[in-house]
Backbone as JSON, one array per atom type, in Angstrom:
{
  "sequence": "MSMEGELKDLLKGLGHPVVWGVFDKEVGYPRMTLQRISNLTDYSLKGRSDVETARVQVTVAAQTYGALLELAPLVSQTLCDYRGGSVIRIKELSRRDSVVETGGEVIRLQMLDMQVRYRA",
  "N": [[-83.55, -74.19, -80.98], [-83.18, -70.93, -81.11], [-85.32, -68.27, -83.05], [-83.51, -66.56, -84.1], [-81.33, -68.13, -84.27], [-81.81, -69.34, -86.25], [-83.1, -67.94, -88.16], [-80.26, -66.59, -89.52], [-78.54, -69.09, -89.6], [-80.04, -70.04, -91.62], [-79.58, -68.37, -94.25], [-77.01, -68.3, -94.35], [-75.91, -70.77, -95.68], [-76.56, -69.78, -98.52], [-74.49, -68.46, -98.54], [-72.59, -66.37, -98.3], [-71.06, -64.24, -95.58], [-72.88, -63.95, -92.58], [-74.63, -61.98, -89.82], [-75.6, -61.39, -86.94], [-76.72, -58.84, -85.52], [-74.38, -56.83, -85.56], [-71.04, -56.82, -87.59], [-67.84, -58.47, -85.68], [-65.6, -58.25, -87.09], [-63.88, -57.32, -90.45], [-65.15, -57.93, -93.05], [-65.62, -59.78, -96.3], [-67.8, -58.66, -99.4], [-70.46, -59.56, -100.95], [-72.4, -58.86, -98.01], [-74.77, -59.4, -95.32], [-76.48, -58.3, -92.55], [-78.55, -59.01, -89.74], [-81.52, -57.61, -87.77], [-83.41, -57.32, -85.18], [-86.57, -55.18, -85.22], [-89.01, -54.72, -83.75], [-91.26, -56.15, -81.73], [-94.17, -58.22, -80.8], [-96.03, -59.81, -78.5], [-98.41, -62.32, -78.54], [-101.38, -62.97, -76.81], [-103.49, -64.62, -74.42], [-106.49, -65.71, -73.07], [-106.16, -66.92, -70.99], [-103.42, -65.91, -70.23], [-100.13, -65.01, -71.36], [-99.47, -66.43, -74.53], [-97.36, -68.87, -76.48], [-96.51, -67.44, -79.0], [-94.96, -65.52, -80.61], [-94.49, -62.55, -83.04], [-92.49, -61.01, -84.34], [-90.38, -58.18, -86.32], [-88.16, -57.93, -88.38], [-85.3, -56.54, -89.63], [-83.64, -57.21, -92.82], [-80.41, -56.56, -94.13], [-78.98, -56.18, -96.85], [-75.35, -55.73, -98.01], [-73.77, -54.68, -100.56], [-70.86, -54.24, -103.35], [-71.18, -53.82, -105.52], [-74.28, -53.05, -107.92], [-75.58, -54.91, -109.12], [-74.38, -57.33, -108.04], [-76.24, -56.84, -105.44], [-78.98, -56.99, -106.72], [-78.98, -59.27, -107.45], [-79.02, -60.91, -105.51], [-80.14, -59.76, -103.2], [-83.48, -60.46, -103.51], [-83.22, -63.2, -103.13], [-82.48, -64.03, -100.96], [-84.85, -63.06, -99.56], [-86.79, -64.8, -100.76], [-86.07, -67.12, -99.7], [-86.1, -66.46, -96.99], [-88.95, -66.26, -97.1], [-90.05, -68.56, -98.31], [-89.35, -70.62, -96.08], [-90.09, -72.59, -93.47], [-90.09, -74.27, -89.97], [-88.84, -75.54, -87.28], [-88.73, -73.05, -84.37], [-89.94, -71.17, -86.42], [-92.93, -70.27, -87.95], [-93.99, -68.17, -89.67], [-92.84, -66.13, -92.49], [-92.76, -63.12, -93.71], [-92.28, -61.27, -96.33], [-92.39, -57.45, -95.91], [-91.38, -54.51, -96.86], [-89.4, -53.07, -99.0], [-86.15, -51.49, -99.16], [-84.08, -49.05, -100.87], [-80.55, -48.04, -100.17], [-77.46, -45.97, -99.7], [-74.06, -46.19, -98.78], [-71.12, -44.68, -98.11], [-68.11, -45.13, -97.37], [-64.54, -45.14, -96.56], [-64.13, -43.55, -99.06], [-64.71, -45.74, -100.9], [-68.24, -46.73, -102.19], [-71.08, -48.34, -100.58], [-73.46, -50.05, -101.61], [-76.97, -50.77, -100.66], [-79.45, -52.64, -99.65], [-82.21, -52.67, -97.83], [-84.35, -55.4, -96.39], [-87.64, -55.39, -94.92], [-88.79, -58.12, -91.91], [-91.87, -59.62, -91.68], [-91.97, -62.0, -89.01], [-93.23, -65.0, -87.76], [-93.21, -66.79, -85.13], [-92.33, -70.03, -82.57], [-91.93, -68.85, -79.14]],
  "CA": [[-82.53, -73.05, -81.2], [-84.2, -69.69, -81.38], [-85.44, -68.0, -83.88], [-82.4, -65.57, -84.56], [-79.82, -68.65, -84.98], [-82.44, -70.15, -87.49], [-82.12, -67.19, -89.65], [-78.86, -66.93, -89.57], [-78.24, -70.25, -90.36], [-80.68, -70.7, -93.06], [-79.24, -67.49, -94.86], [-75.57, -68.94, -94.15], [-76.63, -71.28, -96.9], [-76.31, -68.4, -99.03], [-72.86, -68.73, -99.26], [-71.91, -65.31, -98.26], [-71.07, -63.5, -94.22], [-74.2, -63.1, -92.25], [-74.4, -61.89, -88.32], [-77.01, -60.76, -86.0], [-76.1, -57.22, -85.05], [-72.82, -56.37, -86.24], [-69.65, -57.79, -87.62], [-67.19, -58.11, -85.32], [-64.51, -57.86, -87.63], [-64.01, -56.89, -91.37], [-65.79, -59.44, -93.87], [-65.8, -59.09, -97.59], [-68.96, -58.34, -99.75], [-71.69, -59.43, -100.55], [-72.65, -59.58, -96.42], [-75.92, -59.71, -94.33], [-76.4, -57.95, -91.0], [-80.32, -59.22, -89.21], [-81.7, -57.27, -86.54], [-84.87, -56.93, -84.34], [-87.0, -53.52, -84.82], [-89.95, -54.51, -83.31], [-91.66, -57.45, -81.24], [-95.27, -58.48, -80.43], [-96.27, -60.97, -77.89], [-99.81, -62.3, -78.28], [-101.91, -63.28, -75.48], [-104.95, -65.32, -74.6], [-107.52, -64.97, -71.89], [-104.8, -67.61, -69.87], [-102.06, -65.43, -70.07], [-99.3, -64.68, -72.35], [-99.24, -66.85, -75.29], [-95.9, -68.97, -77.36], [-96.4, -67.24, -80.18], [-94.33, -64.29, -81.38], [-94.34, -61.74, -84.24], [-90.95, -59.75, -84.27], [-89.99, -57.22, -87.59], [-86.56, -58.9, -88.54], [-84.35, -55.85, -90.93], [-82.42, -58.21, -93.13], [-79.71, -55.45, -94.58], [-77.97, -56.61, -97.84], [-74.55, -54.88, -98.8], [-72.49, -55.04, -102.18], [-69.83, -53.19, -104.07], [-72.32, -53.97, -107.09], [-75.97, -53.25, -108.13], [-75.47, -56.41, -109.9], [-74.68, -58.08, -106.82], [-77.45, -56.49, -104.92], [-80.42, -57.45, -107.15], [-79.08, -60.48, -107.85], [-78.9, -61.53, -103.68], [-81.84, -59.58, -102.02], [-84.66, -61.2, -104.0], [-83.24, -64.59, -103.18], [-82.62, -63.92, -99.39], [-86.3, -62.85, -99.32], [-87.07, -66.18, -101.07], [-85.45, -67.75, -98.97], [-87.05, -66.18, -95.95], [-89.94, -66.65, -97.14], [-90.42, -70.42, -98.33], [-88.93, -71.16, -94.75], [-91.49, -72.99, -91.95], [-89.51, -75.18, -89.33], [-87.97, -75.26, -85.71], [-89.36, -72.32, -84.22], [-90.25, -70.37, -87.47], [-93.56, -70.51, -88.22], [-94.0, -68.18, -91.26], [-92.21, -64.9, -92.44], [-93.24, -62.3, -95.49], [-91.74, -59.55, -96.74], [-93.38, -56.38, -95.64], [-90.98, -53.85, -97.47], [-87.46, -53.34, -99.44], [-85.54, -50.11, -99.41], [-82.33, -49.04, -101.42], [-79.88, -47.13, -99.85], [-76.03, -46.15, -100.6], [-73.11, -45.32, -97.64], [-69.65, -44.42, -98.25], [-66.83, -45.36, -96.04], [-63.64, -45.04, -97.04], [-63.84, -44.04, -100.54], [-66.03, -46.91, -101.6], [-69.51, -46.64, -101.91], [-71.23, -49.65, -100.37], [-74.88, -50.41, -101.84], [-77.62, -51.63, -99.82], [-80.83, -53.35, -99.49], [-82.86, -53.57, -96.52], [-85.74, -56.07, -96.48], [-88.2, -55.67, -93.67], [-89.48, -59.4, -92.61], [-92.46, -60.25, -90.29], [-91.5, -63.08, -88.89], [-94.52, -65.08, -86.72], [-92.75, -67.61, -84.16], [-93.19, -70.21, -81.13], [-90.98, -68.33, -78.18]],
  "C": [[-83.78, -72.05, -81.47], [-83.93, -69.01, -82.76], [-84.67, -67.24, -85.03], [-81.41, -66.71, -84.9], [-80.6, -69.64, -85.8], [-82.58, -69.43, -88.43], [-81.13, -66.77, -90.22], [-78.36, -67.84, -90.34], [-79.05, -70.6, -91.48], [-79.81, -69.66, -94.43], [-77.59, -67.58, -94.93], [-75.74, -69.75, -95.17], [-76.31, -70.86, -97.99], [-75.25, -68.39, -99.47], [-72.24, -67.21, -99.0], [-71.96, -64.92, -96.42], [-72.68, -62.97, -93.77], [-73.73, -62.91, -90.33], [-75.92, -61.62, -87.99], [-76.35, -59.93, -85.09], [-75.17, -56.81, -85.72], [-71.61, -57.27, -86.73], [-68.81, -57.67, -86.76], [-65.47, -57.75, -85.88], [-64.61, -57.04, -89.23], [-64.05, -58.21, -92.64], [-66.25, -58.71, -95.43], [-67.56, -59.08, -98.1], [-69.51, -59.63, -100.76], [-71.95, -59.99, -99.04], [-74.22, -59.58, -96.61], [-76.09, -59.26, -92.92], [-78.37, -58.98, -90.62], [-80.22, -58.26, -87.92], [-83.34, -57.0, -86.26], [-85.08, -55.76, -84.9], [-88.34, -53.71, -84.1], [-90.6, -55.88, -82.84], [-93.11, -57.11, -80.73], [-95.04, -59.91, -79.8], [-98.0, -61.32, -77.72], [-100.33, -62.98, -77.13], [-103.58, -63.43, -75.61], [-105.59, -64.92, -73.34], [-106.82, -65.86, -70.94], [-103.59, -67.09, -70.0], [-101.46, -65.33, -71.2], [-98.67, -66.42, -73.15], [-97.66, -67.54, -75.8], [-95.56, -68.51, -78.24], [-96.31, -65.64, -80.32], [-94.87, -63.74, -82.43], [-93.48, -60.5, -83.92], [-90.77, -59.58, -86.28], [-88.54, -57.77, -87.18], [-86.39, -57.61, -89.73], [-83.03, -56.85, -90.95], [-81.19, -57.32, -93.95], [-78.67, -56.22, -94.97], [-77.16, -55.57, -98.1], [-73.7, -55.48, -99.74], [-72.24, -54.18, -102.62], [-70.68, -52.81, -105.35], [-73.38, -53.61, -106.88], [-76.11, -54.34, -108.53], [-75.61, -57.33, -108.74], [-75.94, -58.12, -105.88], [-78.3, -57.12, -105.24], [-79.99, -58.61, -107.26], [-79.01, -61.39, -105.95], [-80.32, -61.06, -102.96], [-82.8, -60.38, -102.47], [-84.2, -62.67, -103.57], [-83.23, -65.12, -101.55], [-84.31, -63.83, -99.18], [-86.88, -63.98, -99.8], [-86.97, -67.15, -100.42], [-85.97, -67.91, -97.53], [-88.42, -66.81, -95.97], [-91.0, -67.97, -97.21], [-90.04, -71.26, -97.26], [-90.43, -71.65, -93.95], [-90.49, -74.24, -91.55], [-89.2, -74.87, -87.98], [-89.11, -74.6, -84.96], [-90.14, -71.25, -85.01], [-91.72, -70.86, -87.84], [-94.46, -70.09, -89.95], [-93.44, -66.78, -91.19], [-92.71, -64.57, -93.79], [-92.66, -61.2, -95.06], [-93.06, -58.08, -96.49], [-93.0, -55.03, -96.74], [-89.55, -53.83, -97.76], [-87.73, -51.82, -99.8], [-84.26, -50.19, -100.23], [-82.01, -47.79, -100.64], [-78.18, -47.47, -100.45], [-75.12, -45.38, -99.05], [-71.51, -45.67, -98.47], [-68.99, -44.25, -97.42], [-65.32, -45.75, -97.42], [-62.82, -45.08, -98.72], [-64.47, -44.74, -101.6], [-67.31, -46.51, -101.61], [-69.64, -48.18, -101.93], [-72.91, -49.5, -100.77], [-75.81, -51.57, -101.07], [-79.12, -51.85, -100.11], [-81.48, -53.47, -98.16], [-84.03, -53.78, -96.56], [-86.17, -55.89, -94.93], [-89.09, -56.83, -93.76], [-90.25, -59.32, -91.37], [-91.94, -61.72, -90.37], [-92.38, -63.67, -87.88], [-93.39, -66.57, -86.54], [-92.9, -68.15, -83.49], [-91.81, -69.53, -80.09], [-90.02, -69.23, -77.58]]
}
C-alpha cells in the first residue's frame, strides 16, 4: 500500500471523514484533508534510493474550537506513533490555526505540517 493510503486509513480509525486532496461531496464536521506539500528523494552513490521524505499537511476542520482542540492533538499523536508498512517515521513540524467563513458558517481549522519518511 502507498504512504498516502496508509495515512488516510490510519486517520479513518479516529472515526471522522478523511480524504487525500479534496472531498467530492459534502461531509460533516469534524473532518480531515491531507495533501503533499513537498517531497525529497534520497540518493546514494549507486543512484536513487528507495527512501523518500515528504512534508504532508493535515488540515483538521471543525465547527467548534472544542472539537478542533480535541481532535488535532489526537491526529498528531496517532501519526507520530505510527510505524509500519512503508512508513519509517513521522514527526510534527508545525501547527497553525485559521478560520474560513462559508455560507454564513465559521469553520475552525488547524493545519499540521508533518514530515513523513517512507519507502517509495
